[in-house]
N, C-alpha and C positions, 0 to 999 in steps of 0.2 A: 721810742721804746714803749711808750704807753700804748701805742696802736697794737703792737705785738701781743702785749699782755691782754688787752681787751679782746682781741680776736681769739686768743687761746681760751679765755673764759667763755666766750660765746660758743666756741666749738665744743668745749666740755659740757656745757649746758645742753646743747643740742643732742649730744651723745647720750647723756643721762636720760633725757626725756624720751629718746627713741627706745632705750632699753626697757623702760617701764611703761611704755605705751600699750594700752589694752587693745587687743584686736577689735576691729569694727563689728565683726560678727562671730558667733560661736561656730564650732565645727558642725553642729546640727543645722544651724541656719544656712551656712554655706553649702551643705549637702542638699538641702531643700532647694536652694536657689539654683544650684548646678543641675539638679534633676529636672527642674521645671524648664530649663533651656532647650532640652531635646538633644544636647551635645552628646550625651552618653548613648542614647538610642541611635543617633546618626553614626557614631563610631562603630557600634555593633553591626549596623546595616552595611556600612562601607567595607567592613572587614568580613562580611558574610558570616558572622558568628565565629570567626577563627582569627585570632591574633596571637602574636608572639610576645615575648618579654620586652623586646625593643619597642614595639608599638605601645605596650603598656607604659613604659617609661616615658615615651614621648607624650602620651596622653596626660600622664601625671604632671609633667613639666608645663604643659599647656594650661592645665587647671590652675596651677600655682601662678603662672604668668598672667592669667586672666583675673586674678584677684580672689580666688575661692580658697584662700589660705587663712586660717587653719582649716583643715578638712581631714576626715577619717578615711584614708584610702582603702581600708578594709571594707567599709560601707560602699565606697565607689565601686569596688570589685563585685560586691554582691548585687548592686544595681545592674552592672554590666551583665552578670550571669542571668539575672531575671529577664533582661531584654533578649539575651541569646536564646533562652528557653522558649520565649514567645516566638522569636523569629524562626526557630527550627521546629516549632510545634511539639516541644517536649513537655 
């Protein structure tokens, strides 16, 4: 029975520390890191400056999966639009 209680305490401790864990990078730092990878420019080029909402959602999930979270997706969208304007010569 002691094993069960010890495991429960360990699990509760892990959950508490996960809840209060500070993100490794700020939104701004993650945005700078992401922008420097060329991923956003490549996305715009691959889509020829024209993407739908589904493509946007997929990109957002990839960004999170690759560890750029937290991030300001409004700013990501602005960077995409800047790349689009350059690509299309606007």
